[in-house]
C-alpha positions in Angstrom: 0.0 0.0 0.0 1.3 3.4 -1.0 0.6 5.9 1.7 1.8 8.9 -0.3 -1.2 8.7 -2.4 -3.7 9.0 0.5 -5.4 12.5 0.8 -4.1 13.3 4.3 -3.1 16.7 5.6 0.0 17.4 7.5 -0.1 16.8 11.2 -1.6 19.8 13.2 0.5 21.0 16.1 -1.5 22.8 18.8 -0.6 26.4 19.6 1.9 27.0 22.4 0.3 27.9 25.7 0.7 31.6 26.4 1.8 33.1 29.7 -1.1 35.6 29.6 -3.7 35.6 31.2 -2.1 34.3 34.4 -3.7 31.5 36.3 -5.4 32.4 39.6 -2.6 30.8 41.7 -0.1 33.2 40.1 -2.3 36.2 40.8 -2.6 35.1 44.5 1.2 34.7 44.7 1.8 38.2 43.2 -0.7 39.8 45.6 0.9 38.0 48.6 4.4 39.1 47.4 3.3 42.8 47.1 1.7 42.6 50.6 4.9 41.1 52.1 7.0 43.8 50.4 4.8 46.6 51.7 4.8 45.2 55.2 8.6 44.7 55.2 9.2 48.2 54.0 6.9 49.7 56.6 8.6 47.8 59.5 12.1 48.6 58.3 11.3 52.3 57.9 9.6 52.3 61.3 12.7 50.7 62.9 15.2 53.0 61.2 13.2 56.2 62.0 12.7 55.3 65.7 13.8 58.2 67.8 15.0 55.8 70.5 17.6 54.5 68.1 18.9 58.0 67.4 18.9 58.7 71.2 21.0 55.6 71.9 23.6 56.7 69.2 23.6 60.2 70.8 24.2 58.6 74.2 27.2 56.8 72.8 28.5 60.1 71.5 28.0 61.7 75.0 29.8 58.8 76.6 32.7 59.1 74.1 33.0 62.9 74.8 32.9 62.2 78.6 35.8 59.8 78.1 37.8 62.7 76.6 37.1 65.5 79.1 35.9 63.7 82.3 33.5 66.6 83.2 30.7 65.1 85.3 28.7 68.3 85.3 28.7 68.4 81.5 27.8 64.7 81.4 24.8 65.2 83.6 23.6 68.2 81.6 24.0 66.3 78.3 22.2 63.2 79.6 19.4 65.3 81.0 19.1 67.2 77.7 19.0 64.0 75.7 16.3 62.5 77.8 14.2 65.7 77.6 14.6 65.9 73.8 13.5 62.3 73.5 10.5 62.9 75.8 9.5 65.9 73.7 9.7 63.7 70.6 7.5 60.9 72.1 5.0 62.9 74.1 3.0 66.1 73.6 5.0 69.2 74.1 2.6 70.7 76.7 3.0 67.5 78.8 6.8 67.5 79.0 8.3 70.9 78.2 7.8 72.5 81.6 8.9 69.6 83.7 11.9 69.9 86.0 13.0 68.7 89.4 10.7 66.2 91.1 8.0 66.5 88.5 10.6 65.5 85.8 11.6 62.5 88.0 8.0 61.5 88.4 7.5 61.7 84.6 10.6 59.5 84.1 9.3 57.0 86.6 5.8 56.9 85.0 7.0 56.7 81.4 9.3 53.7 82.0 8.1 50.4 83.5 11.2 48.9 85.2 13.5 51.9 85.8 15.0 52.3 89.2 14.3 56.0 89.6 16.4 56.4 92.8 19.5 56.2 90.6 18.3 59.1 88.4 17.6 61.4 91.4 20.7 63.3 90.4 18.8 64.6 87.3 16.5 66.6 89.5 19.1 68.8 91.2 22.4 67.9 89.6 22.3 70.4 86.7 21.9 73.3 89.1 24.8 72.3 91.4 28.4 73.3 91.0 30.0 70.0 92.3 28.3 66.8 91.4 28.9 63.4 93.0 27.8 60.7 90.6 28.9 57.5 89.0 29.2 58.2 85.3 28.8 54.6 84.3 25.7 54.2 86.4 24.2 57.4 85.0 24.8 56.4 81.4 23.5 52.9 82.0 20.3 54.2 83.6 19.8 56.7 80.8 20.3 53.9 78.2 17.8 51.7 80.1 15.2 54.6 80.2 15.7 55.3 76.5 15.1 51.6 75.6 12.0 51.3 77.9 10.2 54.6 77.4 7.0 54.3 75.4 5.5 57.3 73.7 1.9 58.3 73.3 1.7 56.5 69.9 3.4 53.4 71.3 0.9 52.8 74.1 
C-alpha cells in the first residue's frame, strides 16, 4: 500500500500555551508578594526612624565625649538634655516641656516600667549644682535603660 497517495493533511500541532492571562494561583502569589514587600518596607522604615535608636547613638557620643574631658557636670547636663529631647519627641510638648525637678523624675518613673528612679535622682538637682557626686557609668547605664524602655503616646 502506497501511503503517499492518500489524501491526508500534515499533522496539526497545537498552539503554544501563552503566559497571559495568568492562572489564579499566580495572581494570588503576586498579591501575597506585594503585601509582604509593603509590610517589610513599613517595618524597616519604622525601625530605622525610631527616635529611640537615634537617642542611643547620641548617648554613645555623649559617653565618648565624657571619656575625653571627664567633666561630670557636662555629662549630667547632656544626659538630661538628651532624655528631655526624646521625651519631647515621644510625648506632647505641653505635657513634657515645663517639667523639671521632682516632676521630671515622676515623669521618668511613670514613662518607663522597670526603671529604678532612685539612681536618676541626680537629674532633679544635679544640673543646678556646682559640684556633682555621681557614678558616670551608672548614670549612662540608667539613661540607656530609660531610652530603651520609654513608650511614647503613639506606642501605648
